[in-house]
Each structure stands twice: as structure tokens, then as C-alpha cells.
C-alpha positions as CSV (number, residue, x, y, z in Angstrom):
1,X,-50.4,11.7,-29.4
2,X,-52.6,10.2,-32.1
3,X,-51.3,8.1,-34.9
4,X,-50.4,9.8,-38.2
5,X,-52.8,10.4,-41.0
6,X,-51.1,7.7,-43.2
7,X,-52.1,4.9,-40.8
8,X,-55.3,3.8,-42.6
9,X,-53.5,3.3,-45.9
10,X,-50.6,1.5,-44.2
11,X,-53.0,-0.6,-42.1
12,X,-54.9,-1.6,-45.2
13,X,-51.8,-2.6,-47.0
14,X,-50.6,-4.7,-44.1
15,X,-54.0,-6.4,-43.9
16,X,-53.9,-7.1,-47.6
17,X,-50.4,-8.7,-47.3
18,X,-51.0,-10.7,-44.2
19,X,-54.6,-11.7,-44.9
20,X,-53.4,-14.3,-47.5
21,X,-51.3,-16.1,-44.8
22,X,-53.3,-17.7,-42.0
23,X,-50.2,-18.9,-40.3
24,X,-48.3,-16.2,-38.6
25,X,-44.8,-17.3,-39.6
26,X,-43.2,-14.1,-38.3
27,X,-44.4,-14.9,-34.8
28,X,-42.9,-18.3,-35.0
29,X,-39.6,-16.9,-36.0
30,X,-39.8,-14.2,-33.4
31,X,-40.4,-16.8,-30.7
32,X,-37.5,-18.8,-31.9
33,X,-35.2,-15.8,-31.9
34,X,-36.3,-15.0,-28.3
35,X,-35.4,-18.5,-27.2
36,X,-32.0,-18.3,-28.8
37,X,-31.6,-15.0,-26.9
38,X,-32.5,-16.9,-23.7
39,X,-29.7,-19.4,-24.4
40,X,-27.2,-16.6,-25.1
41,X,-28.4,-14.9,-21.9
42,X,-27.5,-17.9,-19.8
43,X,-24.3,-18.4,-21.6
44,X,-23.4,-14.8,-20.7
45,X,-24.0,-15.7,-17.0
46,X,-21.3,-18.3,-17.4
47,X,-18.6,-16.0,-18.8
48,X,-19.7,-12.9,-17.0
49,X,-19.3,-14.5,-13.7
50,X,-22.7,-13.2,-12.5
51,X,-23.8,-15.7,-9.8
52,X,-25.8,-17.7,-9.0
53,X,-25.7,-20.0,-12.0
54,X,-25.2,-23.7,-12.4
55,X,-21.6,-23.1,-13.7
56,X,-19.6,-20.0,-14.3
57,X,-16.1,-18.8,-15.1
58,X,-15.7,-15.3,-13.6
59,X,-13.5,-13.0,-15.8
60,X,-11.2,-12.1,-12.9
61,X,-8.6,-10.6,-15.2
62,X,-11.0,-8.7,-17.5
63,X,-13.4,-6.5,-15.5
64,X,-14.6,-4.8,-18.7
65,X,-15.8,-8.2,-19.9
66,X,-17.7,-8.7,-16.7
67,X,-19.2,-5.2,-17.1
68,X,-20.3,-5.9,-20.6
69,X,-21.9,-9.2,-19.6
70,X,-23.8,-7.5,-16.8
71,X,-25.1,-4.9,-19.3
72,X,-26.2,-7.6,-21.7
73,X,-28.0,-9.5,-19.0
74,X,-29.8,-6.4,-17.7
75,X,-30.9,-5.4,-21.2
76,X,-32.2,-8.9,-21.9
77,X,-34.0,-9.1,-18.6
78,X,-35.7,-5.9,-19.2
79,X,-37.9,-7.2,-22.0
80,X,-37.3,-10.6,-23.6
81,X,-39.3,-12.7,-21.1
82,X,-42.1,-10.2,-21.3
83,X,-42.1,-10.6,-25.0
84,X,-42.4,-14.4,-24.7
85,X,-45.4,-13.8,-22.4
86,X,-46.9,-11.4,-25.0
87,X,-46.6,-14.1,-27.7
88,X,-48.0,-16.8,-25.4
89,X,-51.0,-14.5,-24.6
90,X,-51.6,-13.9,-28.3
91,X,-52.1,-17.6,-29.1
92,X,-54.1,-18.3,-26.0
93,X,-57.6,-17.1,-27.1
94,X,-57.5,-19.1,-30.3
95,X,-56.4,-22.2,-28.5
96,X,-59.2,-21.8,-26.0
97,X,-61.8,-21.2,-28.7
98,X,-60.8,-24.3,-30.7
99,X,-60.5,-26.7,-27.8
100,X,-62.9,-25.5,-25.2
101,X,-62.0,-25.2,-21.5
102,X,-61.5,-28.8,-20.7
103,X,-59.3,-29.7,-23.6
104,X,-57.4,-26.4,-23.3
105,X,-56.5,-27.1,-19.7
106,X,-55.6,-30.7,-20.5
107,X,-53.3,-29.5,-23.3
108,X,-51.7,-26.9,-21.0
109,X,-51.0,-29.5,-18.3
110,X,-49.5,-31.8,-20.9
111,X,-47.3,-29.3,-22.7
112,X,-46.3,-27.2,-19.7
113,X,-46.8,-29.4,-16.7
114,X,-44.8,-32.5,-17.9
115,X,-41.7,-30.5,-19.0
116,X,-41.9,-28.6,-15.7
117,X,-41.8,-31.8,-13.6
118,X,-39.0,-33.3,-15.7
119,X,-36.8,-30.3,-15.4
120,X,-37.4,-29.9,-11.6
121,X,-36.6,-33.5,-10.8
122,X,-34.2,-34.6,-13.6
123,X,-32.7,-31.8,-15.6
124,X,-32.1,-29.4,-12.7
125,X,-30.1,-32.1,-10.7
126,X,-28.1,-32.9,-13.8
127,X,-27.3,-29.2,-14.5
128,X,-26.5,-28.7,-10.8
129,X,-23.5,-31.0,-11.2
130,X,-21.9,-27.8,-12.6
131,X,-21.6,-26.5,-9.0
132,X,-19.3,-29.5,-8.2
133,X,-17.2,-28.9,-11.4
134,X,-16.2,-25.4,-10.4
135,X,-13.1,-24.7,-8.3
136,X,-13.7,-25.1,-4.6
137,X,-12.4,-21.5,-4.1
138,X,-15.6,-20.3,-5.8
139,X,-18.1,-22.7,-4.3
140,X,-16.7,-24.0,-1.1
141,X,-17.6,-27.5,-2.3
142,X,-14.7,-30.0,-1.9
143,X,-16.3,-33.3,-2.7
144,X,-18.2,-35.0,-5.6
145,X,-22.1,-35.0,-5.6
146,X,-23.8,-37.8,-3.8
147,X,-27.4,-39.1,-3.7
148,X,-27.7,-37.4,-0.4
149,X,-27.3,-34.1,-2.2
150,X,-30.2,-34.8,-4.5
151,X,-32.9,-32.8,-2.6
152,X,-30.8,-29.8,-2.7
153,X,-30.3,-30.0,-6.4
154,X,-33.9,-30.1,-7.6
155,X,-35.2,-26.7,-8.6
156,X,-37.3,-24.8,-11.1
157,X,-34.5,-22.9,-12.8
158,X,-35.6,-21.1,-16.0
159,X,-38.8,-23.2,-16.0
160,X,-40.3,-20.5,-13.7
161,X,-41.5,-19.1,-17.1
162,X,-43.4,-22.3,-17.9
163,X,-44.8,-22.5,-14.3
164,X,-46.0,-18.9,-14.5
165,X,-47.5,-19.4,-18.0
166,X,-49.4,-22.4,-16.6
167,X,-50.8,-20.2,-13.9
168,X,-51.8,-17.5,-16.4
169,X,-53.4,-20.1,-18.6
170,X,-55.6,-21.4,-15.8
171,X,-56.5,-17.9,-14.9
172,X,-57.5,-17.1,-18.5
173,X,-59.7,-20.3,-18.6
174,X,-61.4,-19.3,-15.3
175,X,-62.0,-15.8,-16.6
176,X,-63.4,-17.0,-19.9
177,X,-65.7,-19.4,-18.1
178,X,-67.0,-16.7,-15.7
179,X,-67.6,-14.2,-18.6
180,X,-69.4,-16.8,-20.6
181,X,-67.0,-16.3,-23.6
182,X,-68.4,-12.8,-24.2
183,X,-65.0,-11.8,-25.6
184,X,-65.8,-13.2,-29.0
185,X,-67.9,-10.1,-29.8
186,X,-64.7,-8.0,-29.6
187,X,-63.6,-9.4,-32.9
188,X,-66.1,-7.3,-34.9
189,X,-64.3,-3.9,-34.7
190,X,-60.5,-4.2,-34.8
191,X,-58.8,-1.1,-33.5
192,X,-55.2,-0.2,-32.8
193,X,-54.0,1.5,-29.7
194,X,-53.1,5.1,-30.0
195,X,-49.7,6.5,-28.9
196,X,-51.6,8.1,-26.0
197,X,-52.8,4.7,-24.9
198,X,-49.3,3.2,-25.2
199,X,-47.8,6.1,-23.2
200,X,-50.4,5.6,-20.4
201,X,-49.6,1.8,-20.4
202,X,-45.9,2.5,-20.0
203,X,-46.4,4.9,-17.1
204,X,-48.8,2.6,-15.4
205,X,-46.4,-0.4,-15.8
206,X,-43.5,1.7,-14.5
207,X,-45.4,2.8,-11.5
208,X,-46.7,-0.6,-10.5
209,X,-43.2,-2.1,-11.1
210,X,-41.6,0.6,-8.9
211,X,-44.2,-0.1,-6.1
212,X,-43.8,-3.9,-6.2
213,X,-40.0,-3.6,-6.1
214,X,-40.3,-1.9,-2.8
215,X,-41.4,-5.2,-1.4
216,X,-39.6,-7.6,-3.7
217,X,-36.5,-6.0,-5.2
218,X,-34.9,-7.2,-8.4
219,X,-32.8,-10.3,-7.9
220,X,-34.7,-11.5,-4.8
221,X,-36.3,-14.9,-5.4
222,X,-39.7,-15.7,-4.1
223,X,-40.7,-19.3,-3.3
224,X,-44.1,-20.6,-4.1
225,X,-45.4,-23.3,-1.7
226,X,-42.0,-25.1,-1.5
227,X,-38.4,-23.8,-1.7
228,X,-37.6,-25.4,-5.1
229,X,-40.5,-23.5,-6.8
230,X,-38.6,-20.3,-6.6
231,X,-39.4,-17.4,-9.0
232,X,-36.2,-15.4,-9.6
233,X,-37.7,-12.4,-11.2
234,X,-41.0,-11.8,-9.5
235,X,-40.2,-8.1,-9.5
236,X,-41.1,-8.2,-13.2
237,X,-44.5,-9.8,-12.5
238,X,-46.4,-6.6,-13.5
239,X,-44.7,-6.8,-16.9
240,X,-45.2,-10.5,-17.4
241,X,-48.9,-10.4,-16.4
242,X,-49.7,-7.2,-18.3
243,X,-48.0,-8.4,-21.4
244,X,-49.8,-11.8,-21.3
245,X,-53.1,-10.0,-21.0
246,X,-52.1,-7.6,-23.7
247,X,-51.3,-10.5,-25.9
248,X,-54.9,-11.9,-25.5
249,X,-56.3,-8.5,-26.3
250,X,-54.0,-8.1,-29.3
251,X,-55.2,-11.5,-30.6
252,X,-58.9,-10.4,-30.4
253,X,-58.2,-7.2,-32.3
254,X,-55.7,-8.6,-34.8
255,X,-53.0,-6.1,-33.6
256,X,-49.9,-8.0,-34.6
257,X,-51.1,-8.2,-38.3
258,X,-52.3,-4.6,-38.5
259,X,-49.7,-2.8,-36.4
260,X,-48.3,-0.1,-38.8
261,X,-44.6,-0.2,-39.6
262,X,-44.4,3.5,-38.5
263,X,-45.4,2.5,-35.0
264,X,-42.6,-0.1,-35.1
265,X,-40.1,2.6,-35.9
266,X,-41.4,4.7,-33.1
267,X,-41.0,1.7,-30.8
268,X,-37.3,1.3,-31.6
269,X,-36.8,5.0,-31.2
270,X,-38.2,5.2,-27.7
271,X,-36.4,2.1,-26.7
272,X,-33.1,3.6,-27.9
273,X,-33.9,6.9,-26.1
274,X,-34.6,5.2,-22.9
275,X,-31.4,3.1,-23.2
276,X,-29.3,6.2,-23.7
277,X,-31.1,8.7,-21.4
278,X,-32.3,6.6,-18.5
279,X,-30.3,3.4,-18.3
280,X,-26.9,5.0,-17.6
281,X,-28.3,6.9,-14.6
282,X,-29.5,3.8,-12.9
283,X,-26.4,1.7,-14.0
284,X,-23.9,4.2,-12.6
285,X,-25.7,4.2,-9.3
286,X,-25.5,0.3,-9.4
287,X,-21.8,0.3,-10.0
288,X,-21.2,2.8,-7.1
289,X,-23.2,0.7,-4.8
290,X,-21.4,-2.4,-5.9
291,X,-18.0,-0.7,-5.4
292,X,-19.1,0.4,-1.9
293,X,-20.2,-3.2,-1.1
294,X,-23.7,-1.8,-0.2
295,X,-26.2,-4.2,1.2
296,X,-28.9,-2.8,-1.1
297,X,-28.6,-2.0,-4.8
298,X,-30.6,1.2,-5.3
299,X,-31.8,0.7,-8.9
300,X,-33.3,-2.7,-8.1
301,X,-35.9,-1.5,-5.6
302,X,-36.3,-0.3,-2.0
303,X,-38.3,2.7,-3.0
304,X,-35.3,4.7,-4.1
305,X,-35.4,7.3,-6.9
306,X,-32.9,5.2,-8.8
307,X,-35.4,2.4,-8.7
308,X,-38.0,4.7,-10.2
309,X,-35.6,5.6,-13.1
310,X,-34.9,1.9,-13.6
311,X,-38.6,1.0,-13.6
312,X,-39.3,3.7,-16.1
313,X,-36.4,2.6,-18.3
314,X,-37.2,-1.1,-18.5
315,X,-41.0,-0.3,-19.0
316,X,-40.2,2.0,-22.0
317,X,-37.6,-0.4,-23.3
318,X,-39.8,-3.5,-23.1
319,X,-42.8,-1.9,-24.8
320,X,-40.6,-0.2,-27.4
321,X,-38.7,-3.4,-28.4
322,X,-42.0,-5.4,-28.7
323,X,-43.5,-2.6,-30.8
324,X,-40.5,-2.5,-33.0
325,X,-39.8,-6.2,-33.5
326,X,-43.4,-7.3,-34.4
327,X,-43.6,-5.2,-37.6
328,X,-39.9,-5.9,-38.3
329,X,-40.4,-9.7,-38.2
330,X,-43.7,-9.4,-40.1
331,X,-42.0,-7.5,-42.9
332,X,-38.8,-9.5,-43.3
333,X,-39.4,-12.9,-41.7
334,X,-42.9,-14.0,-42.7
335,X,-42.0,-16.7,-45.2
336,X,-42.2,-20.4,-44.6
337,X,-38.6,-21.4,-45.1
338,X,-37.2,-24.8,-44.1
339,X,-34.6,-23.3,-41.8
340,X,-37.1,-21.0,-40.1
341,X,-39.6,-23.8,-39.7
342,X,-36.9,-26.0,-38.1
343,X,-36.1,-23.3,-35.6
344,X,-39.7,-22.6,-34.7
345,X,-40.6,-26.3,-34.3
346,X,-37.7,-27.0,-32.0
347,X,-37.5,-23.7,-30.0
348,X,-39.7,-24.8,-27.1
349,X,-37.7,-28.0,-26.7
350,X,-34.5,-25.9,-26.7
351,X,-35.9,-23.8,-23.9
352,X,-36.6,-26.9,-21.8
353,X,-33.2,-28.6,-22.3
354,X,-30.6,-25.9,-22.8
355,X,-29.4,-25.4,-19.3
356,X,-27.6,-28.8,-18.9
357,X,-26.1,-28.4,-22.4
358,X,-24.8,-24.9,-21.5
359,X,-23.3,-26.3,-18.3
360,X,-21.4,-29.3,-19.7
361,X,-20.3,-27.7,-23.0
362,X,-18.8,-24.6,-21.3
363,X,-17.2,-27.0,-18.8
364,X,-15.7,-28.9,-21.7
365,X,-14.3,-25.7,-23.1
366,X,-12.8,-24.6,-19.8
367,X,-9.2,-25.4,-20.9
368,X,-9.3,-23.1,-23.9
369,X,-7.5,-19.8,-23.1
370,X,-9.3,-16.9,-24.7
371,X,-10.4,-13.5,-23.6
372,X,-14.0,-13.9,-22.1
373,X,-15.8,-12.1,-25.0
374,X,-14.1,-14.2,-27.6
375,X,-14.8,-17.3,-25.6
376,X,-18.4,-16.3,-25.2
377,X,-18.7,-16.0,-29.0
378,X,-17.0,-19.3,-29.6
379,X,-19.2,-21.1,-27.1
380,X,-22.3,-19.5,-28.6
381,X,-21.4,-21.0,-32.0
382,X,-21.2,-24.4,-30.4
383,X,-23.9,-24.3,-27.8
384,X,-26.8,-22.9,-29.9
385,X,-26.6,-25.4,-32.7
386,X,-26.1,-28.2,-30.2
387,X,-29.2,-27.3,-28.4
388,X,-31.3,-27.5,-31.6
389,X,-29.6,-30.7,-32.6
390,X,-30.5,-32.4,-29.3
391,X,-34.0,-31.0,-29.5
392,X,-34.3,-32.5,-32.9
393,X,-33.3,-35.9,-31.7
394,X,-35.6,-35.7,-28.7
395,X,-38.6,-34.8,-30.8
396,X,-38.0,-37.8,-33.1
397,X,-38.8,-40.0,-30.1
398,X,-42.4,-41.2,-30.5
399,X,-44.9,-39.1,-28.5
400,X,-42.4,-36.5,-27.5
401,X,-43.4,-34.0,-30.2
402,X,-46.9,-33.9,-28.7
403,X,-45.3,-32.3,-25.6
404,X,-42.3,-30.5,-27.0
């Protein structure tokens, strides 16, 4: 289906508004919002009792809370990391153009490689102390951690995103070098994708996701070279890679600034329809398989029809959410306020450091008796500001702001 006839007028109005602002503040704010959602996602793993995580308090007496946490996690996983790759892809061509291949790769190694190493060998072992803080009935661990345990505590954790982004960045640099930077010519004729193009993209993404999940089902980690470089959601690789590539294309065609608001509304609508019409089908089959203690969870792969439904749902949902949020943030969150600037400046640091903070603050709150959902809310009010406060302190250290 083609875009409506009002698009040129709306597109011109959007260009007139955004053209005055060379800094895309709405994208900074969207990225910060996504990082906050990442923190809440991992906090839900604590109170939803969805292992494995560095520390968790299973809601044994409140199965509804565990069910709601599972739904929250599955909805997040369906789109928010893909959205982060989309934003990262959008900023990549401009960075490459400004710095050239050598400086671009040096900057990527500095800003991505150093935090990756620090997390694997320092922050991951610190966060992994959470395993030793849980009751032995949950973990089977009866003693305190020792230095002999250190090799088992190192790991990539949520930094798989940074590692994968580093790989994508190197791939982009190689591609630009091989094509002799011919992509610069694509700037001359900005054009928006039609609804037909978007529909074809969704179907292709769903098909490829379904096929790859036959080999690597959702939830099955895949190690790269060594065990501690384990990617937990490689089943979403088609989404991550295609969204990163889509971000680079969107940057060349100025899509994020010219995407009409009407297309954003359509994005939210299709995401909602998929959530109502497709997700329950796959989710019910998941609950049945869990109840029956099945070895395989049909919605998560293995070539089942439930996996096809799930792949179609999360592909529609991911594309719809991104289509909807970009115009929404451009319209309502495109001002340079002090609070928004603070969040955007510190969001990357928050992503790097939040896991140990989540572990130790939730452990400190363990004695408070509340129903799981209320405790999740209380912990969120404490954990999220603490993450930004610690990020602020870290970035005040000389030289750290160049990396974080």
C-alpha cells in the first residue's frame, strides 16, 4: 500500500521544523529511554525469577507476578535491542565520513572495546557475586566466592550488544572501503520507504528469523571463540543486523527527520494488532509446554508453527514500535533541556555499569516484604537514579568521558 496523498505536505512541514536543528535531540532522548528500559528489563529478571540472572528472587507465592514479568521481558526482547542497533546504525555513516576509516575504527575500539574488556574481567565477576548471595536452595552454592572461582565468573553479560556493535562497525568500515565510499551519492534524492516496502521487509525478517531459530532457538546462547563470549539472543541476529543496516540507509536518506507522523501512527497500530492477535497464540503454547515440562518450547524455534507465529509477531512488533517511536520522540522530545541532556550524556555509561548496581541494590532490598510487582516498582525508583548518579561520578574522572 502506498503512502497517503497528504505525505508531501507533512514531509515538507517536518523538514522545515527539523532542518533548523542540526542536533537530533529526539534520538538522544530515545536512546536514553531505551537504556532505561534495559535497566528495567534486567530488574524484572530479578523479581520475575526468570533464570539465569546474576541475582533473582522468584515470586514463589505469586505466580501472576511471574507471568507478568515474563510477558514484560518477552515484549522488551522483541524490539528494544533492535531499536538500539537501528540508532547505532543511523549515526555510523556520519561518524565514518567525519573521521575516515582509520580514526573511525580507532574510536570504535576505544569506546566499545575498552568497556567490553572492563565488563568481562571486572564488572561481570563483581556482579556474579550475586549467585553466592542467593539461598543455596536456588543455586546449590554453599560457600563464599574464592579467587579460584574467578575464571567461572568472567563473562560478556549484556555487553554482547557492544561486542556485536563492534563487529558490525568493522563490517561497515570494510564495506565502505571496498565500495570506495560510493554511498555518498545516495544523499541527493531522499526518499521514504512505502508501506509495501515495509511490509516486504517485515515478512522477510519473519521468514529469516523463523529459519535461523530452527538451528538456534530463542534462549540458546552461542559462544564466539571462547565460552565467556556467549551471545544470549543470537536468534535475533536477523533483526539486529537488518536494523543496523537499515539505520545506515535511513541516515543517508534522512528518514528519521522526514518520516511522516501518519506513518508513526500506523506503526503503533500494527504493533498493537500483532500484540493482540499473534502474541497470545504463541504465549499460550509456551505456557502449555512449560506446564508439561517439555524439553522444547515450541514458540522459540525448532521449526514449529508456533515459532512461525512468534517470528511474525516479534518482526511486526519491532518494526511497528520503531516506526511509532521515532516520530513521537521527534514531535514531543526534540528540545535541548538540561534533564534530557543529562540522561543522554550518561545513558551509555549506565548501560555499561548497571548490572552490578541492580544486583547489589536488589540484594540490599531483600528484607523488605512487598508483593513482587510493588517491590519491582520500588526498586526501579531506586535503581534507575542510582545508575545515572554513578555514571555521572564516573564520567567526572579525567579521561573517562572520552570512552563513556
